[in-house]
C-alpha positions in Angstrom: 18.7 -15.8 23.1 19.0 -16.5 19.4 17.5 -14.5 16.5 13.7 -14.0 16.7 11.2 -16.0 14.7 8.4 -13.9 13.3 5.0 -15.1 12.0 3.9 -12.6 9.4 0.1 -12.5 8.6 -1.0 -10.0 6.0 -4.6 -9.4 4.9 -4.6 -11.4 1.6 -4.6 -8.5 -0.9 -1.6 -7.2 -2.9 -1.3 -3.8 -1.1 -0.8 -5.6 2.2 1.1 -8.7 1.1 3.7 -6.8 -0.9 4.9 -4.4 1.8 4.8 -7.1 4.5 6.8 -9.5 2.3 9.3 -6.8 1.6 9.6 -6.1 5.3 10.0 -9.9 5.9 12.9 -10.0 3.5 14.6 -7.2 5.4 14.1 -9.0 8.7 15.5 -12.2 7.1 18.6 -10.3 6.0 19.1 -9.4 9.7 19.2 -13.1 10.4 15.6 -13.5 11.7 13.5 -16.5 10.9 10.2 -15.8 9.1 7.1 -17.8 8.6 4.7 -16.1 6.2 1.1 -17.1 6.5 -1.2 -16.4 3.5 -4.5 -17.7 2.2 -4.7 -21.0 0.3 -5.8 -19.1 -2.8 -2.8 -16.9 -2.8 -0.4 -19.7 -1.9 -1.6 -21.6 -4.9 -1.1 -18.6 -7.2 2.4 -18.2 -5.8 3.1 -21.9 -6.6 2.4 -21.3 -10.3 5.2 -18.7 -10.4 8.8 -19.5 -9.8 9.0 -17.8 -6.5 8.4 -20.8 -4.3 11.0 -23.5 -4.2 10.9 -26.9 -2.6 9.2 -27.3 0.8 7.3 -24.1 0.5 10.4 -21.9 0.8 10.7 -18.6 -1.0 13.6 -18.6 -3.4 16.9 -17.3 -2.1 15.5 -16.5 1.4 14.9 -17.7 4.9 11.2 -17.3 4.6 8.8 -20.3 5.0 5.4 -20.1 3.5 2.3 -21.6 5.2 -1.3 -21.2 4.3 -4.8 -21.5 5.7 -8.2 -21.4 3.9 -9.9 -18.0 4.1 -13.3 -19.6 3.9 -14.4 -17.7 0.8 -16.2 -20.1 -1.5 -15.2 -20.2 -5.2 -18.6 -18.9 -6.2 -18.4 -16.0 -3.8 -17.5 -12.5 -4.9 -14.0 -11.6 -3.6 -14.8 -7.9 -4.3 -17.3 -8.1 -1.4 -14.9 -6.7 1.2 -17.2 -7.4 4.2 -17.6 -11.0 3.2 -13.8 -11.5 2.8 -12.9 -9.8 6.1 -15.5 -11.7 8.1 -14.8 -15.0 6.4 -11.0 -14.7 6.9 -11.4 -13.8 10.5 -13.9 -16.6 11.3 -12.0 -19.3 9.4 -8.4 -18.5 10.1 -8.7 -17.4 13.8 -10.2 -20.8 14.7 -7.2 -22.6 13.0 -4.3 -20.3 13.9 -3.5 -21.7 17.4 -3.0 -25.2 15.9 -0.8 -23.8 13.1 1.3 -22.0 15.6 1.7 -25.2 17.6 2.7 -27.2 14.5 5.3 -24.5 13.5 6.7 -24.5 17.1 6.9 -28.3 17.1 9.1 -28.2 13.9 11.2 -25.3 15.4 11.6 -26.5 19.0 14.8 -24.5 19.4 13.3 -21.4 17.7 9.7 -21.0 18.5 7.6 -18.1 17.2 8.6 -15.0 19.2 6.3 -12.4 17.6 3.3 -12.2 15.3 3.2 -9.3 12.8 -0.2 -8.5 11.2 -1.5 -5.9 8.8 -4.9 -4.1 8.9 -8.0 -6.4 9.1 -6.0 -9.2 10.7 -6.1 -7.7 14.3 -7.8 -10.9 15.5 -4.4 -12.6 15.1 -3.0 -10.2 17.7 -5.8 -11.3 20.0 -4.7 -14.9 19.5 -1.1 -13.9 20.1 -2.2 -12.2 23.3 -4.0 -15.3 24.5 -1.0 -17.5 23.8 1.5 -15.1 25.5 3.2 -14.3 22.2 4.4 -10.7 21.4 2.5 -8.9 18.7 3.1 -5.9 16.4 1.1 -4.2 13.7 2.7 -3.6 10.3 0.7 -0.7 8.9 0.7 -0.6 5.1 -0.5 3.0 4.8 0.6 6.3 6.3 1.0 7.1 10.0 -1.7 9.8 9.6 -4.1 7.2 8.2 -3.6 5.1 11.3 -4.1 8.2 13.5 -7.4 8.8 11.8 -8.6 5.3 12.6 -7.3 5.5 16.1 -9.2 8.8 16.5 -12.6 7.4 15.5 -13.8 6.8 19.0 -12.9 10.4 20.2 -14.5 11.8 17.0 -17.7 10.0 17.9 -17.5 11.2 21.5 -17.0 14.8 20.3 -20.0 14.5 18.0 -17.9 15.1 14.9 -18.8 11.9 13.2 -21.9 9.6 13.4 -21.4 6.6 15.8 -23.1 4.1 13.4 -21.5 4.9 10.0 -18.7 7.4 10.6 -20.3 10.0 8.4 -19.1 13.4 9.3 -21.2 16.2 10.8 -18.7 18.8 9.7 -17.1 19.7 6.3 -13.6 19.5 7.6 -11.8 17.5 10.2 -8.5 18.2 12.0 -7.3 15.0 13.8 -4.9 16.9 16.0 -3.7 20.5 16.4 -0.5 19.9 14.5 -2.1 17.9 11.7 -3.5 19.6 8.5 -7.2 20.4 8.3 -8.6 17.9 5.9 -11.9 17.5 4.0 -14.1 15.1 5.9 -14.3 13.1 2.7 -10.5 12.4 3.0 -11.1 10.3 6.1 -10.3 6.7 4.9 -13.6 5.2 6.1 -15.8 7.9 4.7 -15.5 7.3 1.0 -16.5 3.7 1.3 -19.9 4.9 2.7 -19.9 1.7 4.5 -21.3 1.2 8.0 -19.8 -2.3 8.1 -16.3 -1.1 7.5 -16.6 1.8 10.0 -17.8 -0.5 12.8 -15.3 -3.2 11.8 -12.4 -0.6 12.1 -13.7 0.6 15.5 -13.3 -3.0 16.7 -10.1 -3.5 14.7 -8.4 -0.6 16.5 -9.0 -2.3 19.9 -7.2 -5.3 18.5 -4.5 -3.3 16.9 -3.8 -1.6 20.2 -2.8 -5.0 21.5 0.2 -4.7 19.2 3.1 -3.3 21.2 4.5 -1.5 18.1 2.9 0.1 15.1 5.5 -0.3 12.3 5.1 2.2 9.4 6.9 2.6 6.1 7.3 6.3 6.8 9.8 8.7 8.3 10.0 11.6 10.7 10.5 14.2 7.9 7.3 13.0 6.2 5.0 12.7 9.1 6.5 13.9 12.3 3.2 15.3 13.7 1.3 12.0 13.3 4.2 9.9 14.6 4.4 12.0 17.8 0.8 11.2 18.6 1.4 7.6 19.9 4.5 6.0 21.6 3.6 2.9 19.6 4.7 4.4 16.3 8.0 3.1 15.0 8.9 4.6 11.6 11.0 2.1 9.8 11.0 3.7 6.4 11.7 4.4 3.8 11.9 0.7 2.8 13.7 1.4 -0.4 15.6 -1.6 -1.6 14.4 -3.7 -4.6 13.7 -6.6 -2.3 12.1 -9.4 -4.3 8.6 -8.3 -5.1 7.1 -11.6 -4.4 3.4 -10.8 -4.8 4.1 -8.6 -7.9 5.1 -11.9 -9.4 1.5 -13.2 -9.0 1.2 -11.2 -12.1 3.9 -11.4 -14.6 5.9 -8.1 -14.5 6.7 -6.8 -18.0 10.4 -6.1 -17.8 10.6 -5.2 -21.5 9.4 -1.7 -20.6 12.7 -1.0 -18.9 14.6 -1.4 -22.2 11.9 0.7 -23.9 12.5 3.4 -21.2 16.3 3.3 -21.9 15.6 4.7 -25.4 14.3 8.0 -24.0 16.0 11.1 -22.7 15.9 12.0 -18.9 12.5 13.2 -17.5 10.5 12.7 -20.7 8.1 9.9 -19.9 4.7 10.1 -18.2 4.1 6.9 -16.1 0.4 6.0 -15.4 -0.7 3.3 -13.0 -3.6 2.9 -10.6 -2.3 0.0 -8.5 -3.8 -3.4 -8.0 -7.4 -2.7 -7.0 -8.7 0.0 -9.2 -10.6 -0.1 -12.5 -11.5 3.3 -14.0 -14.5 2.4 -16.2 -14.9 2.7 -20.0 -15.7 6.4 -20.4 -12.9 7.6 -18.1 -10.5 5.1 -19.8 -11.3 6.7 -23.2 -10.8 10.3 -21.8 -7.4 9.2 -20.3 -6.3 7.6 -23.6 -7.2 10.9 -25.5 -5.6 13.0 -22.8 -2.3 11.1 -23.1 -2.5 11.5 -26.9 -3.1 15.2 -26.7 0.1 15.6 -24.7 2.2 14.5 -27.6 4.7 13.1 -25.1 5.8 9.4 -24.6 3.9 7.6 -21.8 4.0 4.2 -20.1 0.6 3.0 -19.0 -0.3 0.0 -16.9 -3.6 -1.5 -18.0 -4.3 -4.7 -16.1 -5.8 -7.8 -17.7 -7.8 -8.8 -14.6 -9.7 -5.6 -14.1 -11.9 -5.3 -17.2 -9.7 -2.4 -18.4 -8.3 -4.9 -20.9 -11.8 -5.4 -22.5 -12.0 -1.6 -22.9 -8.5 -1.6 -24.3 -9.4 -4.3 -26.9 -12.7 -2.8 -27.8 -11.3 0.7 -28.4 -8.1 0.1 -30.4 -8.7 3.4 -32.1 -8.7 5.2 -28.8 -5.1 4.0 -28.2 -3.1 5.2 -31.1 -0.1 4.3 -29.1 2.2 6.1 -31.5 4.1 7.6 -28.5 3.0 5.3 -25.7 3.6 1.8 -24.4 0.9 -0.2 -22.6 1.8 -3.0 -20.3 -0.2 -5.4 -18.1 1.8 -5.1 -14.9 4.9 -3.2 -14.1 8.1 -3.6 -12.1 7.1 -0.2 -10.5 10.2 0.3 -8.2 12.5 -0.1 -11.2 10.4 2.2 -13.3 10.2 5.1 -10.8 14.0 5.1 -10.3 14.5 5.2 -14.1 16.0 8.5 -15.2 13.5 8.9 -18.1 10.4 9.2 -15.9 9.1 12.8 -15.7 6.0 12.3 -13.6 3.6 9.7 -12.2 -0.2 9.8 -12.7 -1.1 7.8 -9.6 -4.1 6.6 -7.5 -2.0 7.8 -4.4 -1.8 4.5 -2.7 0.8 4.7 0.1 3.3 2.3 -1.5 3.2 4.3 -4.8 3.5 7.6 -2.9 6.5 6.5 -0.9 8.2 5.1 -4.0 7.7 8.4 -5.8 8.9 10.5 -3.0 12.1 8.3 -2.6 12.8 8.9 -6.3 12.0 12.6 -6.5 9.2 12.0 -9.0 6.4 14.6 -9.1 2.9 13.2 -8.9 -0.5 13.9 -10.6 -3.1 12.7 -8.0 -6.1 10.7 -9.0 -7.3 9.2 -5.7 -10.3 6.8 -5.6 -11.0 5.6 -2.0 -9.6 4.4 1.4 -6.5 6.4 2.4 -5.8 7.8 -1.1 -7.5 11.1 -0.6 -5.6 11.7 2.6 -2.3 10.9 0.8 -3.3 13.4 -1.9 -3.7 16.1 0.8 -0.1 15.5 1.8 1.2 15.3 -1.7 -0.5 18.5 -2.9 -1.0 20.7 0.2 1.6 19.6 2.8 4.7 18.5 0.9 3.6 20.3 -2.3 5.2 17.8 -4.7 2.2 17.2 -6.9 -1.1 18.5 -8.4 -4.6 17.1 -8.3 -7.1 16.8 -11.2 -10.6 18.5 -11.2 -13.6 16.4 -12.3 -16.3 17.8 -14.6 -20.0 17.9 -13.9 -20.3 14.2 -14.9 -17.5 13.2 -12.5 -15.1 12.6 -15.3 -11.5 13.9 -15.5 -11.5 15.2 -19.1 -8.8 14.8 -21.7 -8.3 18.6 -21.6 -7.9 18.6 -17.8 -5.4 15.8 -18.1 -3.3 17.7 -20.7 -3.6 20.9 -18.8 -2.4 19.5 -15.4 0.4 17.4 -16.9 1.8 20.4 -18.8 1.4 22.6 -15.7 3.3 20.1 -13.5 6.1 19.5 -16.0 6.7 23.3 -16.3 6.7 23.9 -12.6 10.3 24.2 -11.5 9.4 24.8 -7.8 7.5 21.5 -7.6 10.5 19.7 -9.1 12.9 21.4 -6.7 10.7 20.4 -3.7 10.6 16.8 -5.0 14.3 16.7 -4.9 14.6 18.3 -1.5 12.0 15.9 0.0 13.7 12.9 -1.6 17.1 13.9 0.0 15.4 14.4 3.4 13.6 11.1 3.3 16.6 9.1 2.0 18.6 10.7 4.9 15.9 9.4 7.3 16.9 5.8 6.3 19.5 5.7 9.1 16.9 6.4 11.7 14.6 3.9 10.1 17.4 1.3 10.4 17.9 2.1 14.0 14.2 1.6 14.7 14.3 -1.7 12.9 17.2 -2.9 15.1 15.3 -1.7 18.2 12.3 -3.8 17.1 14.4 -6.9 16.4 16.1 -6.6 19.8 12.7 -6.2 21.5 11.4 -9.4 19.8 14.6 -11.2 21.1 14.0 -10.3 24.7 
């Protein structure tokens, strides 16, 4: 049989589209055919950048783009996660079988052999199951995070969490004897305080278990205990290359910062970015600006136009003296983190950012907000010990003094720096095993 044809279906947000697109590029390099399905809204955004060539093909690759409406009306609030999840599921699941049929008619000699989905798109594995097509889950967070979702049912049965909203009845939760004890608040469904999301994920896990493989951008040295808990886990990480960051280009990346970084000595710059979903609010923004100023060190700070942070930035020009800093709208993060001048990373602890830091030996200052970020912080600070967390004051703010204190402490801690380099070496060595697992997956899809 020829090379497999994968239909990749990410949940239409950046933190899912980027890693699945990156993985699609890797599969394409192995000669696989890829059809990448996104929402009409994102497809139209991609068309305005240079990444789509003629006939909906992504530049310089074997990836075809197709789109479906997600059913969210223009006047609806896309920040309403429940609305987007339900609307996407209802609208797209009804149309997916017809799309698959159309794709297969065009590719008679190479029909879709496997559907790969990310979280919240488990319904597509149900469709695949009904059509007799193989299915796999590409998980955009850590293996431990997936274990936590897969444990929800047993945690309910054991009376550790509430069956209706997932709120814990204990202060700490240990998902398995070999996994670290974690604050209950670190469970990825907890900090959303959202009964909808908890019940949705209970159902979602049933669908995701239809996937024969759970592909994770992780490695044995990072999460051996979690990976050993299910035979479905296939660690294919670290996905390290600078594969074309297609979704990053929905926002123009500011490449000028790389030349700016070139002017500085090794390990001198503080890099600050909170990913694609987070806005920190005006008071915290001002504290952070003052904290960076107090450090008297050069910094590179990503302040995004679309998140309201920009209004704060423009209304407080005095807060941003910028005499030693550079502020940009969106960054080519992979290139930044492997730049020799970066000393540390103030991060929201999203999994993509965490893996990119680990692969470059960059120590982290953890500023998690929600979802899996608190769990990742536990690994960064307590398990791998390659970073420090911030403490909030009585008003829930991380003060400028706290920012200065922790950054100074991290940059003076030689043991953390040493552990960062050791972890980097270990994880980079794991790449061979990740590649073997990738080949195993491609061969399985061929069968």
